[in-house]
ZAMARGU-4260 file (C-alpha; in steps of 0.2 Angstrom, whole numbers, plus 5000, padded with zeros to 4 digits):
<rodrens>
0) 5666/5422/5629 | 5673/5417/5648 | 5658/5423/5653 | 5649/5412/5644 | 5657/5396/5645
5) 5656/5400/5663 | 5638/5398/5664 | 5639/5378/5658 | 5642/5362/5664 | 5650/5355/5647
10) 5656/5367/5632 | 5661/5361/5616 | 5669/5375/5604 | 5667/5370/5584 | 5664/5378/5571
15) 5650/5373/5557 | 5649/5382/5542 | 5632/5385/5531 | 5631/5395/5519 | 5638/5413/5525
20) 5633/5410/5541 | 5641/5399/5555 | 5635/5392/5571 | 5653/5393/5582 | 5650/5388/5597
25) 5639/5375/5606 | 5637/5373/5626 | 5628/5359/5634 | 5620/5354/5651 | 5603/5354/5660
30) 5596/5368/5650 | 5599/5365/5633 | 5610/5368/5620 | 5618/5385/5619 | 5621/5388/5600
35) 5627/5405/5596 | 5624/5410/5577 | 5636/5420/5567 | 5624/5430/5555 | 5632/5443/5546
40) 5647/5443/5561 | 5631/5445/5573 | 5629/5432/5586 | 5612/5429/5588 | 5610/5416/5603
45) 5598/5400/5601 | 5594/5388/5616 | 5590/5370/5609 | 5579/5357/5619 | 5581/5339/5610
50) 5585/5322/5615 | 5585/5316/5595 | 5567/5307/5597 | 5556/5321/5592 | 5549/5323/5576
55) 5541/5339/5578 | 5551/5358/5584 | 5543/5371/5591 | 5551/5390/5591 | 5549/5400/5603
60) 5551/5419/5601 | 5549/5432/5616 | 5540/5449/5617 | 5548/5465/5619 | 5561/5470/5633
65) 5560/5452/5638 | 5578/5451/5646 | 5581/5433/5648 | 5571/5424/5635 | 5576/5405/5639
70) 5573/5409/5657 | 5556/5417/5655 | 5549/5403/5643 | 5555/5391/5658 | 5537/5384/5662
75) 5532/5384/5647 | 5551/5373/5640 | 5547/5359/5652 | 5528/5358/5648 | 5533/5357/5627
80) 5545/5342/5631 | 5532/5334/5642 | 5526/5332/5624 | 5540/5323/5616 | 5543/5340/5606
85) 5559/5346/5601 | 5560/5366/5609 | 5570/5382/5602 | 5572/5398/5608 | 5579/5412/5598
90) 5584/5428/5606 | 5583/5443/5597 | 5599/5452/5594 | 5598/5463/5610 | 5591/5450/5619
95) 5599/5437/5633 | 5617/5431/5627 | 5614/5437/5608 | 5624/5454/5602 | 5618/5471/5600
100) 5615/5476/5580 | 5614/5494/5576 | 5603/5488/5559 | 5585/5493/5557 | 5573/5483/5571
105) 5561/5482/5555 | 5549/5467/5554 | 5558/5462/5539 | 5575/5463/5545 | 5569/5453/5561
110) 5561/5437/5550 | 5575/5437/5539 | 5586/5435/5554 | 5575/5422/5560 | 5575/5413/5544
115) 5594/5413/5543 | 5594/5406/5560 | 5584/5393/5560 | 5594/5386/5543 | 5609/5386/5550
120) 5602/5376/5565 | 5594/5364/5552 | 5576/5368/5557 | 5562/5367/5543 | 5544/5372/5544
125) 5542/5373/5563 | 5528/5379/5575 | 5530/5395/5581 | 5525/5399/5599 | 5525/5419/5602
130) 5522/5433/5616 | 5517/5448/5615 | 5526/5459/5602 | 5534/5441/5592 | 5514/5445/5585
135) 5519/5457/5573 | 5535/5448/5568 | 5527/5430/5565 | 5513/5439/5555 | 5525/5447/5542
140) 5537/5431/5542 | 5521/5421/5538 | 5519/5433/5522 | 5538/5432/5519 | 5540/5411/5520
145) 5522/5404/5520 | 5529/5388/5518 | 5542/5389/5532 | 5529/5389/5545 | 5519/5375/5550
150) 5507/5385/5563 | 5506/5398/5576 | 5503/5400/5593 | 5501/5416/5601 | 5503/5420/5621
155) 5494/5435/5620 | 5504/5442/5605 | 5504/5460/5600 | 5492/5465/5584 | 5493/5478/5572
160) 5474/5484/5576 | 5476/5488/5594 | 5494/5500/5591 | 5485/5509/5576 | 5469/5514/5586
165) 5479/5517/5603 | 5493/5527/5596 | 5488/5535/5580 | 5504/5546/5575 | 5507/5551/5594
170) 5518/5534/5599 | 5529/5536/5614 | 5544/5534/5609 | 5560/5530/5620 | 5576/5534/5626
175) 5592/5525/5630 | 5591/5519/5647 | 5602/5509/5659 | 5591/5497/5661 | 5590/5493/5642
180) 5602/5492/5627 | 5599/5503/5613 | 5595/5487/5603 | 5581/5484/5615 | 5577/5502/5611
185) 5578/5504/5595 | 5565/5488/5594 | 5551/5498/5603 | 5555/5513/5594 | 5548/5504/5578
190) 5535/5495/5587 | 5522/5507/5577 | 5530/5506/5559 | 5530/5489/5561 | 5512/5489/5566
195) 5506/5500/5551 | 5514/5490/5538 | 5504/5474/5545 | 5487/5486/5544 | 5479/5477/5533
200) 5487/5460/5535 | 5477/5444/5542 | 5483/5426/5545 | 5486/5418/5529 | 5470/5407/5525
205) 5479/5389/5525 | 5490/5394/5540 | 5484/5384/5557 | 5484/5398/5571 | 5478/5398/5589
210) 5476/5412/5599 | 5479/5414/5618 | 5472/5429/5626 | 5474/5437/5643 | 5458/5441/5653
215) 5470/5455/5660 | 5472/5461/5641 | 5451/5461/5637 | 5451/5472/5652 | 5465/5486/5647
220) 5459/5485/5631 | 5443/5490/5636 | 5449/5503/5647 | 5457/5513/5633 | 5439/5513/5625
225) 5448/5503/5611 | 5440/5489/5599 | 5437/5475/5611 | 5452/5464/5612 | 5442/5448/5606
230) 5436/5457/5591 | 5452/5462/5586 | 5459/5444/5586 | 5443/5440/5579 | 5447/5452/5563
235) 5464/5442/5560 | 5454/5426/5555 | 5452/5421/5538 | 5447/5402/5541 | 5436/5399/5556
240) 5441/5380/5553 | 5458/5381/5556 | 5462/5398/5566 | 5456/5398/5585 | 5456/5410/5597
245) 5454/5404/5618 | 5452/5418/5631 | 5463/5410/5648 | 5463/5419/5667 | 5479/5428/5667
250) 5492/5443/5665 | 5499/5447/5649 | 5515/5435/5652 | 5503/5419/5653 | 5514/5406/5651
255) 5520/5410/5669 | 5508/5403/5676 | 5509/5383/5676 | 5492/5378/5674 | 5492/5388/5656
260) 5508/5385/5652 | 5500/5366/5652 | 5487/5373/5640 | 5497/5381/5630 | 5509/5363/5628
265) 5491/5355/5626 | 5486/5363/5612 | 5501/5366/5602 | 5501/5346/5604 | 5483/5345/5596
270) 5488/5357/5580 | 5499/5344/5575 | 5487/5332/5575
</rodrens>
């Protein structure tokens, strides 16, 4: 607890109960309000950026192994705030300031954890901006909670077809490492299973989607001899009127580039209109 408090200029200890879940700590300063949400005695970390004037909310979900999602998304957070959007960064268990967990890192478990956290935070029907492996989880989320997601903005997000083509049954599992905690290792080790589960899934027909894909990933997928990255993304689309693909120059972490962060924020605002 001391470690957490030392990061912030102002900290207010409070307990807010919503059903079986609790927000037990809120800390505020220039990097937003830090909230720890108690889900079944395990704390999920969220950073909330809001001045109370916004009408719409975006929820950011990081890719696999991102040590500090809140810092990782900083360039994009700044651009989204310029658009007067409420921004929430959710950190999966094992990531950032969230606790670890021994619970299976399945799509369903992770989606339920996201859903419960948003209920506690009072967030209804946000736009989800997701990077990399979070693409799998948000596809599942859109199927589990179709009325509680406004749109998907994907940042070179993972798609089931790539993992299935690339690894078949020879998926490279990871062992515990001094630099990565066991929860994050377990998250990786479920990557192929989570992809297989969604093998035949596509975007819901009424769900707006904009999928940004990186030129680096296009080249990488081509070098593996797989179906092209553009085609894999096109295969997910069920409604060409509201589901779009946009290629951006850059590496897998597109949102680290200022120009790309500006484009992503601008297109997010367009989805709302």
